[in-house]
N, C-alpha and C positions, 0 to 999 in steps of 0.2 A: 505436605509436598503438593506442589501444583499439579492441577488437572492434566496439563499437557504432558507431564512427564510419565503419568501412568500410561497415557495413550502412546506415548512414543515408545515405551517398553513393549507395549502389546501389539501395537499395529506397525510399527517402523516408519511412523509418519507423524512426527509432534504436531499437535494442534496449532502451535506457533506457527508454522511454516505454513499451514493452511490459511491462517488468518493474515499473515504476512504477505499473500499473495491476493487474498480477497480485499485487503485493506490497502495494500501499497502495489498494486498490480503493476507494474511496468519498470524495473527498478534495479540495482544496486552495487556499489562496491566500496569495500573496506577503506575507512579513513578515520583516524582516531585523532581528535582535536582536545587539546587541554582548554582551549578558552572557546567562546562564543564564536568569534571569527577566526579562521585558520587561513593563513596565506603566507608563502615564501616572498610575495610581492609587497611593495609599499603600497598601502592602502590610504587614501585622503579622502576627506568627508566631503560628498555631494550635496548639490543644492535642493531645494525644493521643486524645482522643474524635473529633475531627475528621479525623485520620489513619485510625482504624480504621472510621468511617463511609465514607469515600471509598473506601477499598480494598474493603469489603463492596460499594459502588455498582459498582465494576469486576467484582468477582466475579459480581454477579447478572447484568450485561451479558453477560459470556462465557459462563454458563451457559445463558442464554436464546438464545444467537445460533443462526441458523438453520442446520437441517441439511442444506438444500439451498436453492438459489435458481436462478432464471433472470431474465436482466437484459437490456435494450437501453441502450445509451449513446452519448454523444458526447463526444469529447475534443477540446481545443484547448489550445495552449501554444506554447512556443519552448524550444529548446536552443541557447544562445549567440545567433548572429544569424539561426538558421534558425526560420521559424514552422511549423507544422504542424497539420492538423485531420484527424480520422479519425471514424468511428462503429463499431459493433461490437455484438456479442452475447455473452453469457458464461452458462454453465451450472456448478453445482458441487454436488458430493455429498460430504458430509463423511465418512461412513463406510458403504462403502469411499470411500476418497479418490479422487473423480475431479473433473476440471476440464476445461472446453473454453472456450477465448477466440478469437473471429475477429474481427480488425480488417479494416475496409474503407476503400478508398479515398474521400476527401470528395468527390470530383468524378464518378468512374465507378461508384462504388459497386462496385467489383470487390475481390474478397478479396486483401489483400496479407500477411497473417501469420495463420499459425494456431499456437496454443498447446494443448497437452493434457498433462494430468498424470495417471498412474494410479499411485496409491500414492507410492512415492519417485522414480520416473522422471517426467521432464518434458521434452518433445520442443517444438521451435520450429521451423517451416517456413516459408520464404519461397518462394511458388511463382514468383515472377518471377525470381529468382536461382537456384531450384533447389537450395537449400541446406537441409539437416536439421541441426539442432543436439540432441544428447541428452545429459541432465545427471541428476545424481542429487541429490535435494533434502537429503540427509543431509551431502553434501559440497559442497553448492551455494556457490560463491564470488561474491558479488554483485560484488565490486571487478573482477572478471573481465571482465563484461559492461558495466561503466560507470566513471565517477568517482566514484560514492557509496561509501563505505566502511560500510556498514551490516551488521547482524547480519540474516541472511535470516529467522530464527525471527520476529524483532520484525514485519517487514513482511508475512509469510506469514499471521501471525495476525490483522494489521489488514484483510488482503484478504478474509477469511472473516468479517467483521462482529464481531471481538473487539478489545478494547482491550489491546494488548500491554504487557507488564510486563518490564523486563529482569531476568535471572536473577541470582540471589544477589546482590542489593542489600545493602549493607552499612549503609546509612542511608536515612533517610526523614524529610523535613521537610514541614511544612503551612503555607501562608500564606493569609490571607483579605484581602478587601477593606476597607480601612480607612473606606470611605465608608459611611455610615448608608444602609440600605435596599437595598444590594446583597447578593446572595448568591453572589459569585465567589469561589472557592477554587482553589488549586493545590497539588500535592503534587510534591515533587522527590526522584527516587530516584537513587542512585548505586552503581556498582559498580566493579571495576577498570578498564573499557574506556570506560564510558558514565555521562553524566548524562541522567537523561529527566524532563522536566516534562510533567506532564499538568494542563492547565486543566480547570475545571468551571464552568459557569453553571447556577445551581438544580439541581445534582446530574446535569447532563449534560455530558459532554466536548464542549469545543469547540475544544481545539487540544493538539496533542502536538509537543514538540520532544526531539529527540536530540542530543546533543552528544559527539562523540568525543574522548575526554581526549587522545588522542595526536596526531591529526591535527588537531584543534580544527575539524573539518568539523560542519556543523550542518544538519538536515534538519527542515524545519517541515511540519506537516500540519494543515490546517484543515478543521473539520466543520460543515457549514452545513444548514439547513432539517431539523432532526431531527424523525423521526417514528417514533410507537411503534405497532406493530401486532402483535397476538398476542403480547404482552409482548416483542417483538423490536424493538431500538432499532436504526434506521438513517438514514442521512443522503442526501437527494437531490442534494446538491451538495458536492463534495468538491474540495480544491486542496491541492497539495503544493510546496514550495520547496527548492531546494538553491542556496544562493548561491555556493558554491565551483564547481559545475558550470554556473552561470548556467542552470538548469532551472526552468521555471514550468509547472505542469499543472493544468488544470481538467477535471473529470470530471462531466457532467450525465446523470442517469438519466432516461429516457423511460417505463421500467417496470421494476417489481422485483417478482418473485412468490416469497413464501418457503415453504419446506417442501412444495414440489410435486413429482411423480414426475420422475425424470431417468433417460433410457434410458442405463444403465450399461454397456451392451455397445458403443453406436453412438458414445458421448461421446468415445471415445478412439480412435476409427479416423481415419486419414488416408489420402486417396487421394493416393499419390505416384507420379510419373513414375518409369521406370526408369532414367534418367540423371542422376539426383540426386548431388549431394555430400553425404556425411555425416561430421559431425564429432563425435566422440564427447569429452565433456568428463568428467573424474572417473571415466574407466572406463565411461561409460554407465550400464548397469544396475547 
């Protein structure tokens, strides 16, 4: 039995939900595709100039991504037959790397989960169960916490406002909408493990799809309500879907502040009771 199933039963908040936010922070709406590229429009192959242009678009977004942010959010979704709602707040600083995410119960507003990251160390604390998990980002195994078999680096980049690109891709293709008047393009990247499809509308990413070549698992990310502020692109509504895990998740931001001072000392502090259970994963630190 997967670890997140036990936590889901005891705490009411699946660990998969937490990491879906931490790793894919800005996101999602359900869409199930039978192929790598799904479209009800006619697509035609684009040229090398379009490939170079879209790669530059991604590079610009990533270069301009926020160095810090503070945000409030609401989450709603389901995992299998279980529905859930939660609210929370997040703080992030890029250099040095610090992150703090707190989830609150939707009804009583009590804190149900704390996540803090300090450089390569990430800690997850469940106050009701008095359990603390300590893991290492460099050795982080996403599959250990959930049914999703994703590259942690990909989703962690997305959580900090970047558009992730799979490593060491051996080929890249580009397609455009065949209908006149449309500026809808997509690129498909491929390496030994994954296909990655990134869809653009008017040079703004609106969907990302990862397909694991071996397991055939698909994870889809939908980006809504794009806003550009101080050359930073962000999305007020984000949705994610994993068909194989029967996961659907929606994140709505109430407020989002970029490049603001973050309390680097207190952001990683956790007030822990003396009788907690500590589980070190990947040797903790």
